[in-house]
C-alpha positions in Angstrom: 69.7 -40.6 -114.6 65.9 -41.0 -114.7 64.6 -43.8 -116.8 62.0 -42.9 -119.5 59.3 -45.2 -120.9 58.7 -45.6 -124.6 56.3 -47.8 -126.6 57.4 -48.4 -130.2 54.6 -49.6 -132.6 55.4 -51.1 -136.0 53.1 -52.4 -138.8 52.8 -53.1 -142.5 56.4 -53.9 -143.4 56.0 -57.2 -145.2 54.5 -58.3 -148.5 53.4 -61.6 -150.1 56.9 -62.0 -151.6 59.1 -61.3 -148.5 59.6 -59.8 -145.1 58.0 -60.1 -141.7 57.2 -57.4 -139.1 58.0 -59.8 -136.3 61.5 -60.4 -137.8 62.1 -56.6 -137.8 61.0 -56.6 -134.1 63.5 -59.5 -133.4 66.3 -57.4 -135.0 65.3 -54.3 -133.0 65.3 -56.3 -129.7 69.0 -57.0 -130.2 69.8 -53.5 -131.3 67.9 -51.7 -128.5 69.5 -53.9 -125.8 72.9 -52.8 -127.1 71.7 -49.2 -126.4 71.0 -50.4 -122.8 67.2 -50.3 -123.2 65.3 -52.5 -120.7 62.3 -54.3 -121.9 59.3 -54.0 -119.5 57.2 -56.6 -121.4 57.7 -59.3 -123.9 57.5 -57.9 -127.5 53.7 -57.7 -128.1 52.4 -59.3 -131.3 48.9 -57.9 -131.9 46.7 -59.4 -134.6 44.3 -56.9 -136.0 41.0 -57.3 -137.8 41.6 -60.2 -140.2 38.9 -59.1 -142.5 40.1 -55.7 -143.7 40.7 -55.9 -147.5 44.0 -54.1 -147.3 45.6 -56.3 -144.6 49.1 -57.7 -144.7 49.6 -61.5 -144.7 48.8 -62.1 -141.0 47.7 -58.6 -140.2 50.0 -58.5 -137.2 51.4 -55.4 -135.6 54.2 -55.1 -133.0 54.8 -53.1 -129.9 58.1 -52.9 -128.1 57.8 -51.5 -124.6 61.1 -50.3 -123.1 62.7 -48.1 -120.4 65.9 -46.2 -121.4 68.2 -43.4 -120.4 67.2 -40.1 -121.9 70.6 -39.5 -123.5 70.0 -42.4 -126.0 66.4 -41.4 -127.0 67.4 -40.0 -130.4 69.6 -43.0 -131.1 66.7 -45.4 -130.3 64.5 -43.5 -132.8 67.2 -43.5 -135.5 67.8 -47.2 -135.0 64.1 -48.1 -135.2 63.6 -46.0 -138.4 66.7 -47.3 -140.1 65.9 -51.0 -139.2 62.4 -50.7 -140.7 63.8 -48.8 -143.8 66.4 -51.5 -144.4 64.1 -54.5 -143.9 60.6 -53.5 -145.1 59.6 -54.4 -148.7 59.2 -50.8 -149.7 59.2 -51.5 -153.4 56.0 -53.6 -153.2 52.7 -51.9 -153.9 50.5 -52.1 -150.8 53.4 -52.3 -148.3 53.1 -49.0 -146.4 55.1 -49.2 -143.1 54.3 -47.1 -140.1 56.2 -46.5 -136.9 54.7 -44.9 -133.7 56.8 -43.6 -130.8 54.6 -43.2 -127.7 56.5 -41.9 -124.6 53.7 -41.8 -122.1 54.3 -44.3 -119.3 50.5 -45.0 -119.1 48.5 -45.7 -122.3 45.5 -43.4 -122.4 42.0 -44.9 -122.5 41.2 -43.4 -125.9 44.2 -45.1 -127.4 43.1 -48.4 -125.9 39.7 -48.0 -127.4 41.2 -47.2 -130.8 43.2 -50.5 -130.5 40.0 -52.4 -129.7 38.3 -50.9 -132.7 41.2 -51.7 -135.0 41.0 -55.4 -133.9 37.2 -55.7 -134.1 36.3 -53.3 -136.9 37.4 -50.6 -139.3 39.4 -47.4 -138.5 41.2 -44.9 -140.6 44.5 -43.0 -140.7 42.8 -39.7 -139.8 41.6 -41.1 -136.5 45.1 -42.4 -135.7 46.8 -39.0 -136.5 44.3 -37.2 -134.4 45.2 -39.3 -131.4 48.9 -39.0 -132.0 48.6 -35.2 -132.0 46.4 -35.1 -128.9 48.9 -37.1 -126.8 52.1 -35.7 -128.3 53.2 -39.0 -129.9 55.4 -39.2 -132.9 54.9 -41.2 -136.1 56.9 -42.0 -139.2 55.0 -43.2 -142.3 56.5 -44.7 -145.4 54.6 -44.2 -148.7 50.9 -43.7 -147.7 51.8 -44.5 -144.0 48.8 -46.9 -143.5 51.0 -48.8 -141.1 50.7 -46.0 -138.6 47.2 -47.3 -137.8 48.5 -50.8 -136.8 51.5 -49.3 -135.0 49.2 -47.2 -132.8 46.8 -50.1 -132.3 49.7 -52.3 -131.1 50.7 -49.6 -128.6 47.1 -49.3 -127.4 46.4 -53.0 -127.0 48.0 -53.6 -123.6 46.8 -57.2 -123.3 45.3 -56.7 -119.9 42.6 -59.3 -120.7 43.2 -62.7 -122.1 46.5 -63.4 -123.9 48.9 -66.1 -125.0 52.5 -66.5 -126.0 54.3 -67.5 -129.2 57.9 -68.4 -129.7 59.0 -67.6 -133.3 62.3 -68.9 -134.8 63.9 -67.4 -137.9 65.9 -68.9 -140.7 69.3 -67.8 -141.9 68.8 -65.5 -145.0 70.3 -67.9 -147.5 67.4 -70.3 -146.8 64.6 -67.9 -147.5 62.3 -69.2 -150.1 63.4 -72.8 -149.9 61.4 -75.6 -148.3 61.6 -75.6 -144.5 63.5 -78.4 -143.0 62.1 -79.6 -139.6 61.8 -83.1 -138.2 58.0 -83.6 -138.4 57.9 -86.5 -136.0 59.4 -84.2 -133.3 56.6 -81.8 -133.7 53.9 -84.4 -133.2 55.8 -85.6 -130.1 56.1 -82.1 -128.8 52.3 -81.5 -129.3 51.5 -84.6 -127.3 54.0 -83.8 -124.5 52.9 -80.2 -124.0 49.1 -80.6 -124.5 46.9 -78.8 -123.5 49.3 -75.9 -122.8 50.3 -75.4 -126.4 47.9 -75.2 -129.3 47.6 -75.4 -133.1 50.8 -77.3 -133.6 49.3 -80.0 -135.8 46.1 -80.9 -137.7 45.2 -84.3 -136.3 42.5 -84.7 -138.9 44.9 -84.6 -141.8 48.0 -85.6 -139.8 49.7 -82.3 -141.0 52.1 -80.0 -139.2 50.9 -76.4 -139.1 53.6 -74.6 -137.1 55.8 -74.1 -140.3 54.6 -71.4 -142.7 54.7 -72.0 -146.4 55.7 -68.6 -147.8 59.0 -66.9 -148.4 59.1 -65.1 -145.1 62.0 -65.6 -142.6 60.0 -67.6 -140.0 61.1 -71.3 -139.7 58.4 -72.3 -137.2 56.3 -70.8 -134.4 54.8 -72.4 -131.3 51.8 -70.9 -129.4 51.0 -71.6 -125.8 49.8 -70.4 -122.4 53.1 -69.4 -120.8 56.6 -68.3 -121.9 58.0 -71.3 -120.1 55.9 -73.9 -122.0 56.6 -72.4 -125.4 60.3 -72.4 -124.6 60.1 -76.0 -123.4 58.2 -77.0 -126.6 60.7 -75.1 -128.8 63.5 -77.2 -127.3 61.7 -80.4 -128.2 61.4 -79.6 -131.9 64.3 -80.7 -134.0 65.1 -78.2 -136.8 67.1 -79.7 -139.7 68.5 -76.3 -140.8 70.2 -73.4 -138.9 68.1 -71.1 -136.6 69.4 -67.6 -136.8 67.4 -66.2 -133.8 64.2 -66.7 -131.8 62.0 -64.5 -129.7 59.0 -65.0 -127.4 56.1 -62.7 -128.0 53.1 -62.0 -125.8 50.0 -61.8 -128.0 46.3 -61.8 -128.5 46.4 -64.9 -130.7 43.9 -67.7 -129.8 41.7 -65.4 -127.8 38.8 -64.5 -130.1 39.7 -60.8 -129.5 38.4 -59.9 -133.0 34.9 -61.1 -132.5 32.2 -58.6 -131.4 28.7 -59.6 -130.6 25.8 -57.9 -132.4 22.3 -57.6 -130.9 20.5 -58.3 -134.2 21.4 -59.3 -137.7 20.7 -55.9 -139.2 23.8 -54.7 -137.4 26.1 -57.1 -139.3 28.5 -55.0 -141.4 31.0 -55.9 -144.2 34.6 -56.6 -143.0 33.6 -56.9 -139.3 34.2 -60.1 -137.3 30.9 -60.9 -135.5 29.1 -63.1 -133.1 25.4 -63.3 -134.2 22.3 -65.3 -133.4 19.6 -66.4 -135.7 17.3 -69.2 -136.9 18.2 -71.3 -139.9 15.9 -70.0 -142.6 16.6 -72.5 -145.4 18.2 -76.0 -145.3 22.0 -75.8 -146.1 23.2 -76.6 -149.6 26.5 -77.6 -151.0 27.9 -75.5 -153.8 30.8 -76.2 -156.1 34.2 -76.9 -154.4 32.3 -78.5 -151.5 31.4 -75.3 -149.6 28.2 -75.2 -147.5 25.9 -72.2 -147.5 22.8 -71.5 -145.4 20.9 -68.4 -144.3 20.0 -67.4 -140.8 17.3 -64.9 -139.9 15.8 -62.9 -137.0 13.2 -60.2 -136.8 15.5 -57.6 -138.4 17.3 -59.3 -141.3 18.5 -62.4 -143.1 22.2 -63.1 -143.6 24.0 -65.9 -145.4 26.6 -68.1 -143.6 29.4 -70.0 -145.4 31.4 -73.0 -144.1 34.2 -73.5 -146.7 35.7 -76.8 -147.6 39.0 -76.3 -145.5 36.9 -75.8 -142.3 36.6 -79.6 -142.1 34.4 -80.6 -139.2 32.6 -77.2 -139.3 31.4 -77.9 -142.9 30.1 -81.3 -142.0 28.1 -79.9 -139.0 26.8 -77.0 -141.1 25.5 -79.5 -143.7 23.4 -81.2 -141.0 21.5 -78.1 -139.9 17.8 -77.9 -140.5 15.3 -75.1 -140.9 14.3 -73.9 -137.4 17.6 -74.7 -135.7 18.7 -71.8 -133.4 22.4 -71.1 -133.9 25.1 -68.6 -132.8 27.6 -68.0 -135.5 31.1 -66.6 -135.3 33.1 -65.2 -138.2 34.2 -62.4 -140.5 31.7 -60.7 -142.8 32.3 -60.8 -146.5 31.0 -57.7 -148.4 28.1 -58.3 -150.8 28.6 -58.5 -154.5 26.5 -58.8 -157.6 26.5 -62.6 -157.3 26.6 -63.0 -153.5 24.7 -61.4 -150.6 26.3 -60.3 -147.3 27.9 -63.4 -145.9 29.4 -64.5 -142.6 32.5 -66.7 -143.2 32.2 -69.2 -140.4 34.9 -69.8 -137.8 32.6 -71.4 -135.2 29.0 -72.5 -134.8 27.2 -72.8 -131.4 24.1 -74.9 -131.8 21.6 -73.6 -129.2 18.4 -75.4 -130.0 17.6 -78.3 -132.4 14.5 -78.2 -134.5 12.7 -81.6 -134.8 13.6 -83.7 -137.8 10.3 -84.8 -139.3 9.9 -87.4 -142.1 6.7 -88.7 -143.6 6.3 -92.5 -144.0 3.6 -94.9 -145.2 1.4 -96.2 -142.3 1.4 -99.7 -141.0 -1.4 -102.2 -141.7 -3.9 -102.4 -138.8 -4.2 -106.2 -139.2 -0.7 -107.5 -139.6 1.6 -104.6 -138.8 3.4 -104.6 -142.1 4.1 -101.2 -143.7 1.6 -100.4 -146.5 2.3 -99.7 -150.1 1.0 -96.7 -151.9 -1.6 -97.3 -154.7 -0.7 -94.0 -156.3 -1.1 -90.3 -155.6 -4.3 -89.7 -153.5 -5.4 -93.3 -154.1 -4.6 -94.6 -150.6 -2.6 -97.6 -149.5 -2.7 -101.4 -149.8 -1.2 -104.2 -147.6 0.7 -106.6 -149.8 0.5 -109.4 -147.1 -3.2 -109.4 -146.3 -4.7 -107.5 -149.1 -6.5 -104.8 -147.1 -6.9 -101.4 -148.7 -7.0 -98.1 -146.9 -8.4 -95.2 -148.9 -9.0 -92.5 -146.2 -5.5 -92.3 -144.6 -2.3 -90.5 -145.5 1.3 -90.7 -144.6 2.2 -90.5 -141.0 4.6 -88.0 -139.3 7.7 -89.6 -137.8 10.3 -87.8 -135.6 13.8 -88.8 -136.4 16.9 -88.6 -134.2 19.2 -85.7 -135.2 22.8 -86.5 -136.2 24.2 -83.5 -134.4 24.0 -82.3 -130.8 23.8 -78.9 -129.1 27.2 -77.4 -128.4 30.1 -75.5 -129.9 31.8 -76.5 -133.1 35.0 -75.0 -134.3 36.7 -75.0 -137.7 39.5 -77.6 -138.1 42.9 -76.4 -136.8 44.4 -76.1 -140.3 42.0 -73.3 -141.2 41.8 -71.5 -137.9 42.8 -67.8 -138.0 45.5 -66.5 -135.7 42.9 -65.0 -133.4 40.5 -67.9 -133.3 40.3 -69.5 -129.8 40.7 -73.3 -130.2 39.1 -75.9 -128.0 42.3 -76.4 -126.0 42.1 -72.8 -124.7 38.6 -72.9 -123.3 38.9 -72.6 -119.5 42.5 -71.3 -119.7 41.7 -67.6 -120.3 44.0 -65.3 -118.4 42.9 -62.1 -116.6 46.1 -61.2 -114.8 49.3 -59.6 -116.2 52.5 -61.6 -115.9 54.6 -60.8 -112.8 58.0 -60.9 -114.6 59.7 -62.1 -117.7 61.8 -65.2 -118.0 65.5 -64.4 -118.5 66.0 -66.3 -121.8 63.2 -64.9 -123.9 65.2 -64.3 -127.0 68.4 -65.3 -128.9 70.8 -63.9 -129.8 
């Protein structure tokens, strides 16, 4: 019997109160294997544009890529729909699940472009439905069906560029909502032992673990890294203090900066889009209530505000040291303007390209004794307290001071990095080759 290929996309199943699309994927992995489906890739976890106002918690969509015997096709579809229906938070306003069934062995270029646009910008359901119709794909939408957008984007993002892995472990249902119990020391030990091949395990600045979520979702902890082998090794080093129901390794675009899109000029910066933009600091940074730092950058086309919020840690401290005239490249999501605030780039990274000179004006030195002069009052000149000489026709002198920051790249502290933000550990580790094969033990049970 000829094997068929199917790509199953899922999105928008969770809410702020419960659920997780990756958990539904974990359940489906087990169920589909019982139908003799063969996985041709790890489950793909695709993080979409993190700035869309209607996003789910992590704005992550899933694609399961399988081969199967034609006689179980309908059973696969039924199993997928029923699993989503049983586990999605359908009663919550704003949870609008979508399922996409794409049976083409090769993903069309137009669908890949749609996926890229969903990660870097804004798309709509009409565009998704048009592509589904064109390529004969199927979709099931619950409520307003917005999750179809993410489902199709997950199908279209084939991760042929840079990618990483994440192993996610899940709690037993009776522990949902309670404080997660994991040996914290084991996580710090794991981070040290697997560096630099895993990332964003801990926040060294605050000595805080960041692999355990805080919400009521089923995830116990997740470890991100460069290979399936390293995240599996790291997983074995962590000591959970509560039962683990199941775990799965995902291939993902996390930690790749896949969401950021370069704009040629500041006038092209649009609300809700993640951007990379260059400009000159137009006004010295200021600190506003809650210790956030704001400064504008400009070019020949426009001026845009940039914000480094308090949780960004080191990035906020660097932003505060910028001066008018500094040339910077900024990375981040764009917040829409309001009556109180202009268009603003919420910073994830700053690359300092050129430092403006820091000039201060000081009293001159006495020509006789070398002691710094004292002012006699506005426009009245200077006097030397040591030798009594008076200087009426000189002014303050310009002095160039050493800057407290250097040119280079600065990234928000790990505790405030988004799923897609590429951390320092990953620079130089980018991948451009698809994995040759899957490891055998990539999920349990």
